[in-house]
C-alpha positions in Angstrom: 0.0 0.0 0.0 1.2 3.5 -0.8 2.3 5.3 2.4 2.7 2.0 4.3 6.2 0.8 3.9 8.2 -2.3 4.6 11.4 -2.1 6.6 14.9 -3.1 5.8 17.3 -4.2 8.5 20.9 -3.6 8.0 23.8 -5.1 9.8 27.1 -5.0 8.0 28.5 -3.7 4.8 30.6 -6.0 2.7 32.2 -4.8 -0.5 33.3 -7.4 -3.0 35.5 -5.9 -5.6 34.8 -6.8 -9.2 37.2 -4.6 -11.2 34.5 -3.5 -13.7 34.8 -0.3 -15.7 35.1 2.6 -13.2 33.9 1.1 -10.0 31.8 -1.9 -8.9 30.9 -2.9 -5.4 28.4 -5.1 -3.8 26.4 -3.8 -0.9 25.1 -6.3 1.6 22.7 -5.2 4.4 21.5 -7.6 7.1 20.9 -7.9 10.8 21.7 -4.4 12.0 19.5 -3.3 14.9 18.0 -0.4 13.1 14.8 -0.1 11.3 14.6 2.1 8.3 11.2 3.0 6.8 11.3 2.1 3.1 8.1 2.0 1.1 10.3 2.2 -2.0 13.9 1.2 -2.1 14.7 3.8 -4.7 12.9 6.5 -2.7 14.9 5.5 0.4 18.2 5.5 -1.4 17.3 8.9 -2.9 16.5 10.3 0.5 19.9 9.3 1.8 21.6 10.7 -1.3 22.8 7.4 -2.8 20.9 7.6 -6.1 19.5 10.1 -8.5 16.0 11.6 -8.1 13.5 8.7 -7.5 11.5 7.8 -10.5 13.4 9.8 -13.0 16.4 7.6 -13.9 17.4 4.0 -13.7 20.1 3.0 -11.3 23.0 3.7 -13.6 21.4 6.1 -16.1 23.1 9.1 -17.7 23.2 12.0 -15.3 20.7 14.8 -15.7 21.9 18.4 -16.1 23.2 19.8 -12.8 23.9 16.4 -11.3 27.2 14.9 -10.6 28.1 11.3 -11.4 27.3 8.6 -10.0 25.6 5.9 -8.0 26.3 3.0 -5.6 25.8 -0.5 -6.9 26.5 -2.2 -10.2 29.2 -1.4 -12.7 28.8 2.0 -14.2 30.8 3.9 -16.8 32.6 6.8 -15.4 34.9 7.8 -12.5 34.4 6.3 -9.1 34.8 9.7 -7.4 31.3 10.7 -8.1 29.6 7.7 -6.5 27.2 9.8 -4.4 24.7 11.8 -6.5 24.7 15.3 -5.3 22.7 18.2 -6.8 25.0 21.1 -7.5 24.1 24.5 -6.4 23.2 26.8 -9.3 26.4 28.4 -10.7 28.7 26.1 -8.7 31.7 25.0 -10.6 32.5 21.3 -11.1 35.0 19.8 -8.7 38.5 19.1 -10.0 39.2 15.5 -10.9 41.5 13.5 -8.5 45.2 13.7 -9.0 45.6 10.1 -10.0 43.8 10.8 -13.3 46.3 11.4 -16.1 46.8 14.7 -17.9 44.5 15.4 -20.9 47.5 16.1 -23.1 48.7 12.5 -22.9 48.6 10.0 -25.7 45.3 8.8 -27.1 45.9 5.5 -25.4 46.6 7.0 -22.0 43.6 9.3 -22.3 41.3 6.4 -23.1 42.7 4.4 -20.2 42.0 7.3 -17.9 38.4 7.2 -18.9 37.8 3.4 -19.0 40.1 2.3 -16.2 40.7 5.5 -14.2 42.9 3.8 -11.6 45.2 2.0 -14.0 48.3 4.0 -13.0 48.1 2.6 -9.4 49.0 -0.9 -8.3 46.0 -3.1 -7.6 46.6 -2.9 -3.9 46.5 0.9 -4.0 43.4 0.7 -6.2 41.6 -1.2 -3.4 42.8 1.3 -0.8 41.4 4.2 -2.8 38.1 2.4 -3.3 37.9 1.4 0.4 38.4 5.0 1.4 35.6 5.9 -1.0 33.2 3.4 0.7 34.1 4.9 4.1 33.1 8.3 2.9 29.8 6.9 1.7 29.1 5.4 5.1 29.9 8.7 6.8 27.5 10.5 4.6 24.9 7.8 5.1 25.2 8.1 8.9 24.7 11.9 8.5 21.5 11.4 6.5 20.1 8.8 8.8 20.6 11.2 11.7 18.3 13.7 9.9 15.5 11.2 9.2 12.6 11.6 11.5 11.9 8.6 13.7 15.1 6.7 12.7 17.1 5.3 15.6 20.7 5.2 14.5 22.1 3.6 17.6 23.3 0.1 17.0 25.1 -2.7 18.8 26.7 -3.9 15.7 30.5 -3.6 15.5 31.7 -0.1 14.7 35.0 1.1 13.3 36.5 4.5 12.8 33.2 6.3 13.6 31.2 4.4 11.0 27.6 3.3 11.6 28.6 -0.3 11.1 31.5 -2.6 10.4 33.0 -2.2 7.0 34.8 -5.3 5.9 38.0 -5.1 3.8 37.4 -5.3 0.1 37.6 -8.9 -1.2 40.0 -8.7 -4.2 39.2 -10.2 -7.6 41.0 -13.4 -8.5 41.6 -12.0 -11.9 42.6 -8.3 -12.5 43.7 -8.2 -16.1 41.7 -9.2 -19.2 38.8 -10.2 -17.0 35.9 -9.0 -19.1 33.8 -11.7 -20.7 31.8 -9.1 -22.7 33.0 -6.0 -24.6 31.1 -3.5 -26.8 33.1 -1.7 -29.4 31.9 1.4 -31.2 32.6 2.6 -34.8 33.6 6.2 -35.5 36.4 8.5 -36.6 39.7 7.6 -35.2 42.5 10.0 -34.2 43.6 9.9 -37.9 40.1 10.8 -39.1 39.3 7.4 -40.5 35.5 6.9 -39.9 36.0 3.1 -40.0 37.8 2.8 -36.7 36.7 0.3 -34.1 37.3 1.0 -30.4 36.0 3.2 -27.5 34.9 6.8 -27.5 36.8 9.8 -26.1 35.2 13.3 -26.0 31.6 14.3 -25.9 28.8 14.5 -28.5 27.8 17.9 -27.1 31.2 19.4 -27.9 31.4 17.4 -31.2 34.8 16.1 -30.0 34.1 12.3 -30.3 37.2 10.3 -31.3 37.2 6.5 -31.5 40.4 5.0 -30.0 41.5 1.3 -30.3 41.4 -0.6 -27.1 44.3 -3.0 -27.5 46.2 -1.3 -24.6 43.5 -1.5 -22.0 44.2 -3.8 -19.1 40.7 -5.0 -18.6 40.0 -6.2 -22.2 41.1 -9.7 -23.2 43.3 -10.2 -26.2 40.6 -12.2 -27.9 38.2 -9.3 -27.8 40.7 -6.9 -29.2 41.6 -9.4 -32.0 37.9 -9.7 -33.1 37.6 -5.9 -33.0 40.8 -5.5 -35.0 39.5 -7.8 -37.8 36.1 -6.2 -37.7 37.9 -2.9 -38.5 39.8 -4.7 -41.3 36.4 -5.8 -42.7 34.9 -2.4 -42.5 37.8 -0.8 -44.3 37.5 -3.1 -47.2 33.6 -2.9 -47.3 32.1 -0.5 -49.8 29.3 0.2 -47.3 29.8 3.2 -45.0 29.6 3.1 -41.2 26.6 4.6 -39.5 28.1 7.3 -37.3 24.9 9.4 -36.9 21.5 8.0 -37.8 20.4 11.1 -39.7 23.6 11.0 -41.8 23.0 7.5 -43.1 25.5 4.7 -43.2 25.2 1.0 -42.2 27.8 -0.7 -40.1 27.6 -0.1 -36.4 28.9 -1.5 -33.1 30.4 -4.9 -32.4 29.8 -7.0 -29.2 32.2 -9.8 -28.3 31.4 -12.4 -25.6 33.7 -15.1 -24.4 33.7 -17.9 -21.8 36.4 -19.5 -19.7 36.8 -22.2 -22.3 37.8 -19.7 -24.9 34.7 -19.9 -27.0 33.8 -16.6 -28.7 30.5 -15.1 -29.8 30.5 -11.9 -32.0 27.4 -9.8 -32.6 27.4 -7.1 -35.3 24.9 -4.4 -35.4 23.8 -3.0 -38.8 21.5 -0.1 -39.7 19.4 -1.3 -42.7 18.4 2.2 -43.8 16.3 1.6 -47.0 18.1 -1.6 -48.2 15.9 -4.4 -49.6 16.2 -7.9 -48.2 18.3 -9.1 -51.1 20.8 -6.3 -50.4 20.8 -7.1 -46.7 21.5 -10.7 -47.6 24.6 -9.7 -49.6 26.0 -7.9 -46.6 25.3 -10.7 -44.2 27.0 -13.1 -46.6 30.0 -10.8 -46.9 30.6 -10.6 -43.2 30.0 -14.3 -42.7 32.5 -15.2 -45.5 35.1 -12.8 -44.0 35.0 -14.5 -40.5 34.7 -18.1 -41.8 37.0 -18.3 -44.8 38.5 -14.8 -45.1 41.1 -13.0 -43.0 38.8 -13.0 -39.9 38.8 -16.8 -39.7 41.9 -16.5 -37.4 39.5 -15.2 -34.7 38.0 -18.7 -34.6 34.5 -17.6 -33.7 32.2 -20.0 -32.1 29.2 -18.0 -33.4 28.5 -14.9 -35.4 25.2 -12.9 -35.0 23.8 -10.1 -37.1 21.2 -7.6 -35.9 19.4 -5.1 -38.0 18.8 -2.1 -35.7 17.3 1.3 -36.4 17.6 2.4 -32.8 20.5 3.0 -30.4 19.8 -0.3 -28.7 17.4 -3.1 -29.7 16.3 -6.1 -27.7 15.8 -9.5 -29.3 12.1 -8.9 -29.3 12.4 -5.6 -31.1 14.9 -6.9 -33.7 15.8 -10.6 -33.5 19.5 -11.6 -33.5 20.2 -13.5 -36.7 22.7 -16.4 -36.3 24.9 -16.3 -39.4 26.9 -19.4 -38.3 28.0 -21.4 -35.3 26.4 -22.3 -32.0 23.4 -20.3 -30.7 24.7 -20.0 -27.1 27.8 -19.8 -25.0 28.0 -22.0 -21.9 29.9 -21.1 -18.7 30.8 -23.1 -15.6 30.2 -21.2 -12.4 30.0 -22.6 -8.8 29.3 -26.1 -10.1 26.5 -24.9 -12.4 26.5 -25.0 -16.2 25.1 -21.6 -17.4 23.6 -20.9 -20.8 24.2 -17.4 -22.2 22.2 -15.9 -25.1 23.4 -12.9 -27.1 21.6 -10.3 -25.0 21.3 -12.1 -21.7 23.0 -10.5 -18.7 25.9 -12.3 -17.1 28.4 -10.8 -14.7 31.3 -9.3 -16.6 34.0 -10.8 -14.4 33.3 -14.5 -14.1 36.0 -15.3 -11.5 35.0 -12.2 -9.4 31.3 -13.3 -9.7 32.1 -16.6 -8.1 33.6 -14.8 -5.1 30.6 -12.5 -5.0 28.0 -15.2 -5.1 29.8 -17.4 -2.6 30.0 -14.4 -0.2 26.3 -13.7 -0.7 25.5 -17.3 0.2 27.7 -17.1 3.4 26.1 -13.8 4.6 22.5 -14.4 3.6 21.9 -17.3 6.0 19.7 -19.1 3.5 18.2 -22.3 4.8 15.4 -24.9 4.2 12.8 -22.4 5.5 13.9 -19.6 3.1 12.0 -18.5 0.0 14.6 -16.7 -2.1 13.5 -13.8 -4.3 16.0 -13.0 -7.1 15.0 -9.8 -8.7 16.4 -8.9 -12.1 17.9 -12.4 -12.0 19.4 -12.4 -15.6 20.4 -15.9 -16.3 19.4 -16.9 -12.8 22.9 -17.6 -11.5 22.7 -16.1 -8.0 19.4 -17.8 -7.2 20.3 -21.1 -8.7 23.7 -21.2 -6.8 21.7 -20.9 -3.5 18.8 -23.2 -4.6 20.2 -26.3 -2.9 19.9 -24.4 0.5 16.6 -22.7 0.1 13.0 -24.1 0.1 12.2 -22.2 -3.1 13.8 -19.8 -5.5 11.7 -17.2 -7.4 13.6 -15.4 -10.2 12.2 -12.2 -11.9 13.6 -11.0 -15.2 12.4 -8.8 -18.0 14.6 -9.9 -20.9 13.0 -12.8 -22.6 16.2 -14.5 -23.8 17.6 -14.3 -20.2 14.4 -16.0 -18.9 14.8 -18.8 -21.4 18.5 -19.2 -20.4 17.6 -19.3 -16.7 14.9 -21.9 -17.3 17.4 -24.0 -19.3 20.0 -23.6 -16.6 17.5 -24.6 -13.8 16.4 -27.7 -15.7 19.9 -28.8 -16.6 21.2 -28.4 -13.1 18.0 -29.7 -11.4 19.8 -32.7 -10.0 22.2 -30.4 -8.1 19.5 -27.9 -7.0 17.0 -30.4 -5.9 14.6 -27.6 -5.0 11.6 -26.2 -6.9 12.9 -23.2 -8.9 10.7 -21.0 -10.9 11.8 -18.3 -13.3 9.2 -15.7 -14.2 9.3 -13.0 -16.7 7.9 -9.8 -15.3 8.6 -6.1 -15.3 9.7 -4.9 -11.9 8.7 -1.4 -10.9 9.3 0.5 -7.7 6.3 2.5 -6.6 6.6 5.6 -4.4 
């Protein structure tokens, strides 16, 4: 009911480090002796200053004018220093970037690394220290906000450290810190040399018309296989008579490339193409050209497990809006995680860092206290990995997911691993909305 809220109990904060782009942390709240009114999680987080205005933006959306970047939670593009959304006073100047970010007059490669992996100049140990201090500041600010909330008792018997409201555990490091990404999305645009058929990552802003596409083969978080596929996609584009689609209103056809890999070395490539006014026969010619390039042409060295083609007239299309067309190979990737065999479709969500995800899920299981009397609700479950990894301990697992392909993958994974789970597991497709 609106106006009558549930309560969340919080006990300790544990940050599991998955070295995603920018910053990624996991926030675990349980068993603190404090009751916080929360008729809407987004409303609550907004009130304590940890998210953008409630109801306006998704968790990691692009910031609105006058707001600094960014939010607490899952991996987000951008610098970790803006983790708490704070509305700027009118006329207030932007804060200076931290000193560990490299100079803007550095090489293109260094400038891109400063954007994609802003702490790359530091050792991994120092990166964790920087991020740990950032989490402490968040807790200090959270304590301040909680003090201001009417009717909230901030006294707690939970362990405290350094004046924090609760115990902050040390960050659990990722087992893999280089080349850990199992999914990369590459853009197509003008490179530093002006060639519009350059595949890489963006520098600059659209507002200032300063966009430059820089190759990513120097970035520490991108696997060599991903860079190899991107390199050969660029080779294909430069020999193709069809122009790239840089801006929709300017025409062009070839667009971004998505590369997904698993721990076994299998590789899925997804190419996005703007059809413009092409007839089906003309589209077939282009699909055959890119297929031939990656099967018997120069791109065959990439040894793709599967190649998908998607016709898209929007910035981003789901499988329902524009189906992924399998040009050759296997329709899915499969990954082994915590004893489960996971099926992954082209647009299904799966944690970017597989080894880090295992640490994360194992920690969630240890802290959650799931037992035979527990009904586990896994919201936005993706391929269902978290819920299924705990299914053997719970009485029931209910997964909720919007993406149809992810739901199908989760159902397949549940059925395939049923002998291990031995518990009733249901994956439902449903749109989840927070109501204020």
